[in-house]
Structure formats: structure tokens, C-alpha cells
MOPAC internal coordinates of N, CA, C and O (Angstrom, degrees):
PM7 1SCF
backbone

  N    0.0000 0     0.00 0     0.00 0    0    0    0
  C    1.5176 1     0.00 0     0.00 0    1    0    0
  C    1.4209 1   114.86 1     0.00 0    2    1    0
  O    1.2310 1   120.38 1   146.26 1    3    2    1
  N    1.3702 1   116.88 1   -33.74 1    3    2    1
  C    1.5207 1   118.74 1   177.17 1    5    3    2
  C    1.5793 1   110.43 1   -61.52 1    6    5    3
  O    1.2310 1   120.62 1   143.95 1    7    6    5
  N    1.2768 1   116.43 1   -36.05 1    7    6    5
  C    1.4811 1   117.90 1   176.68 1    9    7    6
  C    1.5138 1   116.37 1   -68.88 1   10    9    7
  O    1.2310 1   123.98 1   152.98 1   11   10    9
  N    1.3046 1   109.98 1   -27.02 1   11   10    9
  C    1.5950 1   114.85 1  -177.06 1   13   11   10
  C    1.5892 1   108.51 1   -77.04 1   14   13   11
  O    1.2310 1   119.09 1   150.13 1   15   14   13
  N    1.3907 1   119.35 1   -29.87 1   15   14   13
  C    1.4515 1   113.72 1  -178.63 1   17   15   14
  C    1.5733 1   116.56 1   -65.38 1   18   17   15
  O    1.2310 1   120.56 1   137.51 1   19   18   17
  N    1.3119 1   116.54 1   -42.49 1   19   18   17
  C    1.4939 1   111.85 1   176.90 1   21   19   18
  C    1.5823 1   112.93 1   -75.35 1   22   21   19
  O    1.2310 1   122.21 1   153.26 1   23   22   21
  N    1.3366 1   113.38 1   -26.74 1   23   22   21
  C    1.4453 1   116.11 1   172.59 1   25   23   22
  C    1.4963 1   113.20 1   -65.45 1   26   25   23
  O    1.2310 1   122.33 1   138.95 1   27   26   25
  N    1.1810 1   113.14 1   -41.05 1   27   26   25
  C    1.5887 1   118.11 1   175.95 1   29   27   26
  C    1.4517 1   113.27 1   -64.76 1   30   29   27
  O    1.2310 1   122.17 1   144.00 1   31   30   29
  N    1.2786 1   113.44 1   -36.00 1   31   30   29
  C    1.6213 1   117.61 1  -174.50 1   33   31   30
  C    1.5525 1   102.74 1   -77.69 1   34   33   31
  O    1.2310 1   116.25 1   149.71 1   35   34   33
  N    1.3579 1   124.74 1   -30.29 1   35   34   33
  C    1.3749 1   127.11 1   176.01 1   37   35   34
  C    1.5266 1   110.43 1   -68.14 1   38   37   35
  O    1.2310 1   121.98 1   132.32 1   39   38   37
  N    1.2813 1   113.82 1   -47.68 1   39   38   37
  C    1.5304 1   116.85 1   176.61 1   41   39   38
  C    1.5161 1   108.99 1   -63.09 1   42   41   39
  O    1.2310 1   118.09 1   133.32 1   43   42   41
  N    1.2870 1   121.24 1   -46.68 1   43   42   41
  C    1.4565 1   123.85 1  -176.93 1   45   43   42
  C    1.5538 1   108.85 1   -58.56 1   46   45   43
  O    1.2310 1   121.73 1   135.52 1   47   46   45
  N    1.3127 1   114.30 1   -44.48 1   47   46   45
  C    1.5692 1   115.43 1   175.45 1   49   47   46
  C    1.4580 1   115.08 1   -60.95 1   50   49   47
  O    1.2310 1   121.59 1   141.12 1   51   50   49
  N    1.3505 1   114.56 1   -38.88 1   51   50   49
  C    1.5511 1   112.87 1   179.87 1   53   51   50
  C    1.4738 1   108.54 1   -66.44 1   54   53   51
  O    1.2310 1   120.56 1   135.37 1   55   54   53
  N    1.3565 1   116.53 1   -44.63 1   55   54   53
  C    1.5064 1   118.17 1  -178.30 1   57   55   54
  C    1.4870 1   113.34 1   -60.93 1   58   57   55
  O    1.2310 1   121.23 1   143.60 1   59   58   57
  N    1.4191 1   115.25 1   -36.40 1   59   58   57
  C    1.4053 1   117.94 1   174.72 1   61   59   58
  C    1.3733 1   122.30 1   -67.26 1   62   61   59
  O    1.2310 1   124.36 1   148.16 1   63   62   61
  N    1.3855 1   109.25 1   -31.84 1   63   62   61
  C    1.5899 1   120.62 1  -179.21 1   65   63   62
  C    1.4720 1   105.63 1   -72.65 1   66   65   63
  O    1.2310 1   119.39 1   138.81 1   67   66   65
  N    1.3017 1   118.76 1   -41.19 1   67   66   65
  C    1.4625 1   122.03 1  -169.99 1   69   67   66
  C    1.6076 1   115.91 1   -93.44 1   70   69   67
  O    1.2310 1   122.41 1   148.07 1   71   70   69
  N    1.3233 1   112.98 1   -31.93 1   71   70   69
  C    1.5561 1   114.14 1   177.96 1   73   71   70
  C    1.4822 1   116.02 1  -118.65 1   74   73   71
  O    1.2310 1   120.22 1   169.36 1   75   74   73
  N    1.4491 1   117.19 1   -10.64 1   75   74   73
  C    1.4517 1   118.27 1   175.33 1   77   75   74
  C    1.5199 1   106.76 1   116.71 1   78   77   75
  O    1.2310 1   123.36 1   -14.03 1   79   78   77
  N    1.3059 1   111.15 1   165.97 1   79   78   77
  C    1.5290 1   122.07 1   178.27 1   81   79   78
  C    1.4930 1   106.89 1   -67.53 1   82   81   79
  O    1.2310 1   116.37 1   139.03 1   83   82   81
  N    1.2550 1   124.51 1   -40.97 1   83   82   81
  C    1.4622 1   124.70 1  -174.19 1   85   83   82
  C    1.4996 1   107.51 1   -60.64 1   86   85   83
  O    1.2310 1   120.10 1   134.44 1   87   86   85
  N    1.2951 1   117.41 1   -45.56 1   87   86   85
  C    1.5089 1   123.12 1  -176.38 1   89   87   86
  C    1.5502 1   113.41 1   -68.34 1   90   89   87
  O    1.2310 1   122.14 1   148.09 1   91   90   89
  N    1.4775 1   113.51 1   -31.91 1   91   90   89
  C    1.4180 1   113.85 1   175.63 1   93   91   90
  C    1.4863 1   109.72 1   -73.29 1   94   93   91
  O    1.2310 1   120.79 1   139.77 1   95   94   93
  N    1.3158 1   116.09 1   -40.23 1   95   94   93
  C    1.6092 1   116.09 1   176.77 1   97   95   94
  C    1.5232 1   108.31 1   -60.46 1   98   97   95
  O    1.2310 1   116.10 1   138.88 1   99   98   97
  N    1.2751 1   125.01 1   -41.12 1   99   98   97
  C    1.3548 1   127.03 1  -175.65 1  101   99   98
  C    1.5233 1   108.68 1   -67.37 1  102  101   99
  O    1.2310 1   118.60 1   138.71 1  103  102  101
  N    1.3327 1   120.28 1   -41.29 1  103  102  101
  C    1.4618 1   121.93 1   179.53 1  105  103  102
  C    1.5779 1   109.67 1   -71.90 1  106  105  103
  O    1.2310 1   121.16 1   149.55 1  107  106  105
  N    1.2640 1   115.39 1   -30.45 1  107  106  105
  C    1.4965 1   115.43 1   175.02 1  109  107  106
  C    1.5920 1   113.64 1   -71.97 1  110  109  107
  O    1.2310 1   123.98 1   144.35 1  111  110  109
  N    1.2323 1   109.96 1   -35.65 1  111  110  109
  C    1.5605 1   113.60 1   177.38 1  113  111  110
  C    1.5680 1   108.16 1   -71.05 1  114  113  111
  O    1.2310 1   118.36 1   145.69 1  115  114  113
  N    1.2906 1   120.72 1   -34.31 1  115  114  113
  C    1.5960 1   120.45 1   176.55 1  117  115  114
  C    1.5243 1   104.27 1   -68.99 1  118  117  115
  O    1.2310 1   118.34 1   147.81 1  119  118  117
  N    1.2624 1   120.76 1   -32.19 1  119  118  117
  C    1.4749 1   121.85 1  -173.08 1  121  119  118
  C    1.6150 1   105.40 1   -71.70 1  122  121  119
  O    1.2310 1   122.01 1   140.11 1  123  122  121
  N    1.3784 1   113.76 1   -39.89 1  123  122  121
  C    1.4472 1   117.13 1  -176.29 1  125  123  122
  C    1.5930 1   105.12 1   -69.08 1  126  125  123
  O    1.2310 1   118.55 1   139.96 1  127  126  125
  N    1.2551 1   120.36 1   -40.04 1  127  126  125
  C    1.5035 1   123.46 1  -175.72 1  129  127  126
  C    1.4429 1   104.29 1   -71.53 1  130  129  127
  O    1.2310 1   114.22 1   141.59 1  131  130  129
  N    1.2554 1   128.56 1   -38.41 1  131  130  129
  C    1.4813 1   124.76 1  -171.89 1  133  131  130
  C    1.5477 1   111.85 1   -88.76 1  134  133  131
  O    1.2310 1   119.92 1   161.16 1  135  134  133
  N    1.3850 1   117.75 1   -18.84 1  135  134  133
  C    1.3407 1   123.84 1  -175.08 1  137  135  134
  C    1.6973 1   114.36 1   -48.65 1  138  137  135
  O    1.2310 1   121.35 1   131.23 1  139  138  137
  N    1.2837 1   115.03 1   -48.77 1  139  138  137
  C    1.5433 1   118.41 1  -179.22 1  141  139  138
  C    1.4292 1   116.32 1   -72.94 1  142  141  139
  O    1.2310 1   117.74 1   165.39 1  143  142  141
  N    1.3504 1   121.90 1   -14.61 1  143  142  141
  C    1.4097 1   122.00 1  -177.88 1  145  143  142
  C    1.4102 1   117.40 1   -55.00 1  146  145  143
  O    1.2310 1   116.87 1   141.04 1  147  146  145
  N    1.3695 1   123.55 1   -38.96 1  147  146  145
  C    1.4993 1   121.20 1   172.69 1  149  147  146
  C    1.5957 1   110.75 1   -57.34 1  150  149  147
  O    1.2310 1   118.35 1   143.89 1  151  150  149
  N    1.2526 1   120.76 1   -36.11 1  151  150  149
  C    1.4356 1   119.83 1  -179.41 1  153  151  150
  C    1.5201 1   112.45 1   -71.40 1  154  153  151
  O    1.2310 1   121.75 1   141.72 1  155  154  153
  N    1.2382 1   114.26 1   -38.28 1  155  154  153
  C    1.4952 1   120.23 1   172.67 1  157  155  154
  C    1.7017 1   112.07 1   -61.32 1  158  157  155
  O    1.2310 1   123.86 1   141.08 1  159  158  157
  N    1.3087 1   110.20 1   -38.92 1  159  158  157
  C    1.5450 1   111.73 1  -174.39 1  161  159  158
  C    1.6281 1   108.12 1   -81.91 1  162  161  159
  O    1.2310 1   120.52 1   163.84 1  163  162  161
  N    1.2814 1   116.62 1   -16.16 1  163  162  161
  C    1.4687 1   123.36 1  -169.12 1  165  163  162
  C    1.7315 1   106.16 1   -82.70 1  166  165  163
  O    1.2310 1   120.54 1   161.31 1  167  166  165
  N    1.1663 1   116.57 1   -18.69 1  167  166  165
  C    1.4514 1   122.35 1   176.52 1  169  167  166
  C    1.4897 1   114.06 1    95.80 1  170  169  167
  O    1.2310 1   121.32 1  -172.98 1  171  170  169
  N    1.2358 1   115.09 1     7.02 1  171  170  169
  C    1.5297 1   120.67 1   179.01 1  173  171  170
  C    1.5654 1   105.28 1   -66.37 1  174  173  171
  O    1.2310 1   115.85 1   146.82 1  175  174  173
  N    1.2397 1   125.49 1   -33.18 1  175  174  173
  C    1.4506 1   124.58 1   173.06 1  177  175  174
  C    1.5819 1   116.30 1   -56.24 1  178  177  175
  O    1.2310 1   121.73 1   156.98 1  179  178  177
  N    1.3446 1   114.30 1   -23.02 1  179  178  177
  C    1.5146 1   118.32 1   177.95 1  181  179  178
  C    1.5145 1   113.16 1   -88.82 1  182  181  179
  O    1.2310 1   119.73 1  -176.95 1  183  182  181
  N    1.3314 1   118.13 1     3.05 1  183  182  181
  C    1.5091 1   118.77 1  -178.93 1  185  183  182
  C    1.5689 1   107.67 1   -87.55 1  186  185  183
  O    1.2310 1   121.72 1   -61.45 1  187  186  185
  N    1.3110 1   114.30 1   118.55 1  187  186  185
  C    1.4471 1   117.87 1  -179.92 1  189  187  186
  C    1.5241 1   113.85 1   -98.12 1  190  189  187
  O    1.2310 1   119.03 1   156.56 1  191  190  189
  N    1.2507 1   119.45 1   -23.44 1  191  190  189
  C    1.4167 1   124.43 1  -173.87 1  193  191  190
  C    1.4831 1   109.51 1  -141.70 1  194  193  191
  O    1.2310 1   121.00 1   -39.07 1  195  194  193
  N    1.4213 1   115.70 1   140.93 1  195  194  193
  C    1.4722 1   117.45 1   178.29 1  197  195  194
  C    1.5106 1   108.18 1   -70.65 1  198  197  195
  O    1.2310 1   118.20 1   -42.00 1  199  198  197
  N    1.2397 1   121.03 1   138.00 1  199  198  197
  C    1.4766 1   128.34 1   176.77 1  201  199  198
  C    1.5748 1   108.21 1   -57.94 1  202  201  199
  O    1.2310 1   120.12 1   -36.82 1  203  202  201
  N    1.3684 1   117.38 1   143.18 1  203  202  201
  C    1.4249 1   121.55 1   173.32 1  205  203  202
  C    1.4711 1   115.06 1   -64.99 1  206  205  203
  O    1.2310 1   121.22 1   -40.17 1  207  206  205
  N    1.3527 1   115.27 1   139.83 1  207  206  205
  C    1.4027 1   118.73 1  -179.76 1  209  207  206
  C    1.4713 1   113.16 1   -81.10 1  210  209  207
  O    1.2310 1   119.16 1   -46.22 1  211  210  209
  N    1.4514 1   119.20 1   133.78 1  211  210  209
  C    1.3225 1   121.48 1  -177.94 1  213  211  210
  C    1.6000 1   105.41 1  -121.70 1  214  213  211
  O    1.2310 1   125.06 1   -34.81 1  215  214  213
  N    1.4235 1   107.89 1   145.19 1  215  214  213
  C    1.4729 1   115.15 1   174.87 1  217  215  214
  C    1.4343 1   116.16 1   -79.18 1  218  217  215
  O    1.2310 1   119.70 1   -39.60 1  219  218  217
  N    1.2893 1   118.18 1   140.40 1  219  218  217
  C    1.5362 1   118.38 1  -179.53 1  221  219  218
  C    1.3939 1   110.13 1   -83.25 1  222  221  219
  O    1.2310 1   120.10 1   180.00 1  223  222  221

């Protein structure tokens, strides 16, 4: 996650420089909307209880 923030800022600045601020804000909002989709597809939404802790 910490690597993604500077990378996203760089991508956003490139989009804003080439296409304008409105396009950069639109791209950012699409990223916020699509960001949780991998979690929904992974099956974590079907977890109802935390698994019991076992000692190794």
C-alpha cells in the first residue's frame, strides 16, 4: 500500500498534465470504485467468523 500511494500520485499527475484536472479526478474516482472488487471476488465477503487460533 505504501508503494501504491506515490505511484498513484505520479499516474494522477501525468493524467492531469496530459488530459486535464477533470480527467484525473474522474480516473481517481474510478480507481476508488474499482479498488475493492478484488476483495469481493476473493471470497472474503463470505467469511462469517474468524478461524480459531491454533498453536504450532
